[in-house]
C-alpha positions as CSV (number, residue, x, y, z in Angstrom):
1,M,-131.6,88.3,-75.6
2,T,-129.2,86.5,-77.9
3,R,-125.9,85.5,-77.2
4,N,-124.5,87.2,-80.0
5,N,-123.7,90.8,-78.4
6,S,-122.8,92.1,-82.0
7,R,-126.7,91.7,-82.8
8,T,-129.3,94.0,-81.4
9,L,-133.0,92.8,-80.5
10,L,-133.9,95.9,-83.2
11,A,-131.7,94.1,-86.0
12,G,-133.6,90.9,-84.9
13,I,-136.5,92.3,-85.8
14,A,-135.3,94.1,-89.2
15,L,-134.5,90.6,-90.3
16,L,-137.6,89.2,-89.4
17,A,-139.4,91.5,-91.6
18,A,-136.9,90.4,-94.4
19,V,-137.9,87.1,-94.3
20,P,-140.1,86.2,-97.4
21,T,-144.0,85.3,-96.7
22,L,-146.3,83.1,-98.9
23,A,-149.2,85.1,-98.1
24,P,-152.0,83.7,-100.3
25,E,-151.1,79.9,-98.9
26,F,-150.5,80.7,-95.6
27,A,-154.0,82.9,-95.8
28,Q,-155.7,79.9,-97.0
29,A,-154.2,77.5,-94.4
30,A,-155.0,80.0,-91.5
31,A,-158.9,79.4,-92.2
32,E,-158.4,75.7,-92.3
33,S,-159.6,73.9,-89.1
34,N,-157.2,71.7,-87.2
35,A,-158.9,68.7,-88.0
36,A,-158.7,69.8,-91.6
37,L,-155.0,70.4,-91.3
38,V,-154.3,66.9,-89.4
39,K,-156.5,65.1,-92.1
40,R,-154.4,66.9,-95.2
41,G,-151.3,66.0,-93.4
42,I,-152.0,62.5,-93.0
43,D,-153.5,62.2,-96.5
44,A,-150.5,63.6,-97.9
45,A,-147.8,61.4,-96.0
46,A,-150.1,58.3,-97.3
47,K,-149.7,59.5,-100.8
48,Q,-146.1,60.4,-100.5
49,Y,-145.4,56.9,-98.6
50,A,-147.2,55.2,-101.1
51,T,-144.6,56.4,-103.7
52,L,-141.2,55.9,-101.3
53,L,-142.0,52.5,-100.0
54,P,-141.9,50.7,-103.3
55,K,-138.8,52.4,-104.1
56,V,-137.0,50.7,-100.9
57,Q,-138.9,48.1,-99.6
58,N,-137.0,45.5,-101.7
59,K,-133.9,46.7,-100.8
60,E,-131.6,46.2,-97.5
61,G,-131.5,49.6,-95.3
62,F,-133.8,52.5,-94.2
63,P,-134.6,55.4,-96.3
64,R,-132.6,58.4,-94.7
65,T,-132.7,61.0,-97.1
66,V,-132.4,62.2,-101.1
67,E,-128.9,62.8,-102.0
68,N,-128.1,63.7,-105.9
69,G,-131.9,62.9,-106.7
70,D,-132.0,59.8,-105.3
71,V,-133.1,57.9,-102.1
72,K,-130.4,57.5,-99.7
73,Q,-130.5,54.2,-97.4
74,V,-128.6,53.5,-94.3
75,G,-127.8,50.5,-92.1
76,V,-129.3,49.5,-89.1
77,K,-126.4,51.1,-87.1
78,D,-127.2,54.5,-88.3
79,W,-129.1,56.7,-85.7
80,T,-132.0,57.6,-88.1
81,S,-132.7,53.9,-88.7
82,G,-135.8,53.8,-86.6
83,F,-137.8,56.7,-87.9
84,F,-138.9,55.4,-91.0
85,P,-140.6,52.2,-89.3
86,G,-142.0,54.8,-86.9
87,S,-143.6,56.9,-89.7
88,L,-145.0,54.0,-91.0
89,W,-146.7,52.8,-87.5
90,Y,-147.8,56.5,-87.5
91,L,-149.4,56.1,-90.5
92,F,-151.1,52.8,-89.6
93,E,-152.4,54.6,-86.7
94,A,-153.5,57.6,-88.4
95,T,-155.1,55.5,-91.1
96,G,-155.9,51.9,-90.0
97,D,-154.8,50.6,-93.2
98,K,-153.1,47.3,-92.8
99,Q,-150.4,48.1,-95.7
100,W,-148.8,50.6,-93.4
101,R,-149.0,47.9,-90.4
102,A,-147.4,45.5,-92.8
103,A,-144.7,47.7,-93.7
104,A,-144.3,48.8,-90.3
105,Q,-143.8,45.3,-88.9
106,D,-141.6,44.3,-91.8
107,Y,-139.0,47.6,-91.1
108,T,-139.4,46.9,-87.3
109,A,-138.1,43.4,-87.7
110,R,-135.1,44.7,-89.6
111,M,-134.3,46.9,-86.6
112,A,-133.2,43.7,-84.4
113,P,-129.8,43.8,-84.4
114,A,-129.8,47.5,-82.7
115,K,-130.9,46.2,-79.4
116,F,-127.5,44.6,-79.0
117,D,-125.4,47.7,-80.4
118,K,-123.0,48.6,-77.5
119,S,-121.5,51.2,-80.0
120,Q,-123.6,54.0,-79.6
121,H,-126.5,56.0,-77.4
122,D,-128.9,56.2,-79.9
123,L,-130.8,53.4,-79.1
124,G,-133.8,55.0,-77.8
125,F,-134.5,56.9,-81.3
126,M,-133.7,53.5,-83.2
127,L,-135.7,51.1,-80.8
128,G,-138.4,53.9,-79.7
129,A,-139.6,54.8,-82.9
130,S,-139.9,51.5,-84.2
131,Y,-140.5,48.7,-81.6
132,G,-142.0,51.2,-79.1
133,N,-144.5,52.5,-81.4
134,G,-145.2,48.9,-82.3
135,Y,-145.5,47.9,-79.2
136,R,-147.8,50.7,-78.4
137,L,-150.0,49.7,-81.0
138,T,-149.9,46.1,-81.0
139,K,-149.0,44.7,-77.8
140,D,-146.7,42.3,-79.5
141,P,-144.6,40.9,-76.9
142,S,-141.6,40.3,-78.9
143,Y,-141.7,44.0,-79.3
144,R,-141.4,44.5,-75.5
145,D,-138.5,41.8,-75.3
146,A,-136.5,44.0,-77.7
147,L,-136.9,47.3,-76.1
148,L,-136.0,45.7,-72.6
149,A,-133.0,44.3,-74.3
150,G,-132.1,47.6,-75.7
151,A,-132.5,49.4,-72.2
152,T,-130.1,46.8,-70.9
153,T,-127.7,47.7,-73.6
154,L,-128.3,51.2,-73.3
155,V,-127.3,51.7,-69.5
156,T,-123.7,50.0,-70.4
157,R,-122.8,53.6,-71.6
158,Y,-123.6,55.1,-68.1
159,N,-120.6,56.3,-66.1
160,P,-121.7,57.1,-62.4
161,K,-118.8,59.4,-61.8
162,V,-119.9,61.8,-64.7
163,G,-123.8,61.1,-63.8
164,S,-124.3,60.6,-67.5
165,I,-124.4,58.1,-70.7
166,Q,-121.4,58.4,-73.1
167,S,-122.9,59.7,-76.3
168,W,-120.4,58.6,-79.0
169,D,-117.2,56.6,-78.7
170,L,-114.2,58.7,-79.2
171,W,-113.3,59.8,-82.9
172,K,-109.9,59.2,-84.0
173,N,-109.1,62.6,-84.4
174,S,-110.9,64.3,-81.3
175,N,-109.7,65.0,-77.8
176,W,-112.7,64.0,-76.1
177,A,-112.5,61.7,-73.0
178,F,-116.5,61.4,-72.4
179,P,-118.6,63.3,-74.6
180,V,-122.3,63.9,-74.0
181,I,-124.5,65.8,-76.5
182,I,-127.7,67.4,-75.9
183,D,-129.3,65.0,-78.4
184,N,-129.0,62.3,-75.6
185,M,-132.1,63.7,-73.6
186,M,-134.1,61.8,-76.4
187,N,-132.7,58.4,-75.7
188,L,-134.2,58.7,-71.8
189,E,-137.5,57.5,-72.5
190,L,-136.5,53.9,-73.1
191,L,-135.0,53.6,-69.8
192,T,-138.0,55.1,-67.7
193,W,-140.3,52.5,-69.7
194,S,-138.0,49.7,-69.1
195,A,-137.8,50.7,-65.4
196,R,-141.7,50.4,-65.1
197,E,-142.1,47.1,-67.2
198,A,-139.5,45.5,-65.8
199,K,-139.7,46.6,-62.5
200,E,-136.2,47.5,-62.5
201,P,-135.3,51.1,-60.7
202,Y,-131.9,51.3,-61.7
203,Y,-132.8,52.2,-65.2
204,R,-134.9,55.1,-63.9
205,E,-132.1,56.1,-61.6
206,V,-129.8,56.4,-64.7
207,A,-132.5,58.4,-66.5
208,V,-133.0,61.0,-63.9
209,T,-129.2,61.3,-63.0
210,H,-128.3,61.8,-67.0
211,A,-131.2,64.3,-67.1
212,D,-130.0,66.2,-63.7
213,T,-126.4,66.2,-64.8
214,T,-127.6,67.6,-68.4
215,L,-129.4,70.3,-66.7
216,K,-126.5,71.7,-64.6
217,N,-123.9,71.3,-67.5
218,H,-125.6,72.1,-70.9
219,F,-128.0,75.1,-70.4
220,R,-126.9,78.9,-70.4
221,P,-128.7,81.4,-68.2
222,D,-131.1,82.2,-71.4
223,G,-132.3,78.6,-71.8
224,S,-130.1,77.9,-74.9
225,S,-128.1,74.6,-75.0
226,V,-124.7,73.9,-75.7
227,H,-124.1,70.8,-78.2
228,L,-121.5,68.7,-76.5
229,V,-120.1,68.6,-73.1
230,D,-117.0,66.5,-72.4
231,Y,-116.5,65.2,-69.3
232,D,-113.1,63.6,-67.5
233,P,-114.5,59.9,-67.1
234,Q,-112.4,59.5,-63.8
235,T,-113.6,62.6,-61.7
236,G,-116.7,63.8,-63.6
237,S,-115.1,67.1,-64.3
238,I,-115.9,68.8,-67.4
239,R,-113.2,69.5,-70.1
240,G,-114.8,71.5,-72.5
241,K,-117.9,72.8,-74.0
242,V,-118.3,72.6,-77.5
243,T,-120.3,72.2,-80.8
244,V,-120.0,69.6,-83.7
245,Q,-123.3,70.3,-85.7
246,G,-124.1,74.1,-84.5
247,N,-122.4,77.4,-86.0
248,A,-120.4,77.8,-83.2
249,D,-119.5,76.8,-79.6
250,T,-121.5,79.7,-78.2
251,S,-124.0,79.5,-80.8
252,S,-127.7,78.1,-80.5
253,W,-128.1,74.9,-82.9
254,A,-132.0,75.0,-83.4
255,R,-132.5,71.2,-83.5
256,G,-130.4,71.2,-80.3
257,Q,-132.8,73.5,-78.8
258,A,-135.5,71.3,-80.0
259,W,-134.2,68.1,-78.6
260,G,-134.1,69.6,-75.3
261,L,-137.6,71.1,-75.2
262,Y,-138.6,67.5,-76.1
263,G,-136.6,65.6,-73.7
264,Y,-137.3,68.0,-70.9
265,T,-141.2,67.8,-71.3
266,M,-140.9,64.2,-71.5
267,M,-138.9,63.9,-68.6
268,Y,-141.5,65.9,-66.9
269,R,-143.8,63.5,-67.9
270,E,-142.0,60.3,-66.8
271,T,-140.9,61.8,-63.4
272,K,-143.2,64.9,-62.5
273,K,-139.9,66.4,-61.0
274,P,-140.8,69.9,-61.2
275,E,-137.0,71.2,-62.4
276,F,-137.5,69.2,-65.8
277,L,-140.8,71.4,-66.2
278,E,-139.2,74.6,-65.5
279,Q,-136.4,73.7,-68.0
280,A,-138.6,73.0,-70.6
281,H,-140.5,76.4,-70.1
282,R,-137.3,78.1,-70.4
283,I,-136.3,76.4,-73.4
284,A,-139.8,77.2,-74.9
285,A,-139.2,80.6,-74.1
286,F,-136.0,80.7,-75.6
287,F,-137.1,79.6,-79.0
288,M,-140.3,80.8,-79.5
289,N,-139.3,84.6,-78.3
290,H,-136.0,84.6,-80.2
291,P,-136.0,88.1,-82.3
292,R,-134.3,85.6,-85.2
293,L,-137.1,83.4,-85.5
294,P,-139.0,83.6,-88.5
295,A,-142.2,85.0,-89.2
296,D,-143.3,81.2,-90.3
297,K,-141.9,80.0,-87.1
298,V,-139.5,77.5,-89.0
299,P,-135.9,78.4,-87.3
300,Y,-133.0,78.5,-89.6
301,W,-130.6,75.7,-88.6
302,D,-128.6,77.7,-85.8
303,F,-130.1,80.9,-84.4
304,D,-126.8,82.7,-84.6
305,D,-125.8,81.8,-88.2
306,A,-124.3,85.1,-89.6
307,T,-126.1,84.8,-93.0
308,I,-129.2,84.9,-91.8
309,P,-131.7,85.8,-93.3
310,N,-130.2,83.5,-96.2
311,A,-129.0,80.8,-93.7
312,P,-130.7,77.5,-94.5
313,R,-134.0,76.5,-92.4
314,D,-134.6,73.2,-90.5
315,S,-138.2,72.0,-90.7
316,S,-137.0,69.1,-88.4
317,A,-136.1,71.4,-85.6
318,A,-140.0,73.1,-86.4
319,A,-141.3,69.4,-86.5
320,I,-139.6,68.4,-83.2
321,T,-140.7,71.8,-81.2
322,A,-144.3,71.5,-82.4
323,S,-144.7,68.0,-81.1
324,A,-142.9,68.8,-77.9
325,L,-145.1,71.9,-77.5
326,L,-148.3,70.3,-77.9
327,E,-147.2,67.7,-74.9
328,L,-145.7,70.3,-73.2
329,A,-149.2,72.2,-73.4
330,G,-150.7,69.5,-71.3
331,F,-148.6,70.4,-68.2
332,S,-149.3,74.0,-68.0
333,D,-151.8,76.7,-66.9
334,K,-154.6,77.5,-69.1
335,A,-153.2,80.4,-70.8
336,T,-149.6,79.2,-71.1
337,A,-150.9,75.8,-72.6
338,Q,-153.0,78.2,-75.1
339,K,-149.9,79.7,-76.2
340,Y,-147.9,76.8,-76.7
341,R,-150.4,75.2,-78.8
342,D,-151.0,78.2,-80.7
343,F,-147.2,78.5,-81.4
344,A,-147.5,74.3,-82.2
345,I,-150.0,75.1,-84.8
346,A,-148.7,77.7,-86.5
347,Q,-145.7,75.8,-87.2
348,L,-147.5,73.0,-88.6
349,R,-149.5,75.0,-90.7
350,S,-146.2,76.4,-92.0
351,L,-144.7,72.8,-92.4
352,A,-148.5,71.9,-94.2
353,S,-148.1,75.0,-96.5
354,P,-146.6,74.6,-100.1
355,A,-143.5,75.9,-98.8
356,Y,-142.3,73.1,-96.9
357,L,-144.6,70.0,-97.6
358,A,-143.6,68.4,-100.6
359,A,-146.1,68.1,-103.9
360,P,-147.2,64.2,-104.5
361,G,-144.4,62.4,-105.9
362,E,-141.6,65.0,-105.4
363,N,-139.2,64.9,-102.7
364,G,-137.7,61.3,-103.3
365,G,-141.2,60.8,-101.5
366,F,-140.4,62.1,-98.0
367,L,-142.9,64.8,-96.7
368,L,-141.2,67.7,-95.6
369,K,-138.5,69.5,-97.6
370,H,-135.9,72.3,-96.3
371,A,-134.3,70.3,-93.8
372,T,-130.6,70.5,-92.5
373,G,-128.9,67.6,-91.1
374,H,-125.0,68.7,-90.3
375,K,-123.9,71.9,-92.0
376,P,-120.8,72.4,-90.8
377,A,-119.8,69.1,-92.6
378,G,-121.5,70.0,-95.4
379,K,-124.1,67.1,-95.1
380,E,-127.8,67.0,-95.5
381,I,-128.5,70.7,-96.2
382,D,-131.9,71.8,-97.4
383,V,-132.7,68.2,-98.0
384,P,-135.8,66.1,-96.7
385,L,-134.9,64.1,-93.8
386,N,-136.7,60.9,-92.2
387,Y,-136.5,62.4,-88.7
388,A,-138.4,65.6,-90.0
389,D,-141.2,63.6,-91.6
390,Y,-141.5,61.6,-88.2
391,Y,-142.0,64.3,-85.9
392,F,-144.2,66.1,-88.2
393,L,-146.3,62.9,-87.9
394,E,-146.3,62.9,-84.3
395,A,-147.2,66.1,-84.1
396,L,-150.2,65.9,-86.2
397,L,-151.2,63.0,-84.3
398,R,-151.0,64.9,-80.8
399,L,-152.8,67.8,-82.3
400,K,-155.4,65.0,-83.2
401,A,-155.7,63.6,-79.6
402,S,-155.8,67.1,-77.9
403,A,-158.7,67.9,-79.7
404,T,-160.5,65.0,-78.5
405,H,-159.8,65.8,-74.5
């Protein structure tokens, strides 16, 4: 059940019934094989990025979204900077086309300053998507060096008294002392990978301890997550639990649930610690069984927005969830694995439908429509986002890979 006592399960079911459907498109998609779905998604991505790349490659920065009809570029310090080069690497992996490799190498090289950026926790996103995929696909030793340098930078934000990596530096108007957000789970793979590569167990210890602390303090009994927990850096005690990007401190911000699901699935893969797998299953159950999840399985930006069914969707949360569930299926018993795969494939079919997948040349050249970045701040509402595209492509490649095993 949800955390909003004013809404019942029956009310949630009624809201599901009120969600508009796209029967012809979904009927057509249901008849499409998984292989055809993957091919169509990759083909669409290649066409779109062939439109987007010429718009941006001779300019500084990284394409993040569309604003006032124009592609918005961000600098290397932006937490989303690595996703565009990451998507280019995925296109190279999917197609073998050398133009995507060349473009990915170009944009990965632009990420170089990030490996020494001690001002933020997002180095796992930034370097993992760019240098990480680049190293996986090319084994370029300079990419390995960049990742190890980034891990060395990231661990400087770890506080052993708290048992966590600090997320944001302290904002001028905040009263936080040591903020940790659920998104931070996504940065831990950089540390576990680096621990193996550099034979440095401290990196792994930091990652596992951070995941343990987050498991203890971020989650509610129903499996949903708080966005931000603020700690006392001297004692490790909790000072408060709040949201920044969600609807309310007690609400369930959809992308936060997706980060948690992906993060604990990944940490189980990296550590085989059973508590992490159990948590991934709990988060999956919360997301998949939520009475206010729309019929097409693309969530509203927050499960507890009072304006549902008129609230904005978040295609990025659906893409992240689909990718995570496809991996989690590999760690599950047969029946559960099939349930996760079916749900993820249903999400991908929705995202690949005309309701969400942009027509060629539209959407600024990005793939997915209807993502939500930071609704409380009035930013990036119902727009394309580079990380929605990245995890959509990742999920398609994971679906393709799962069919070969």
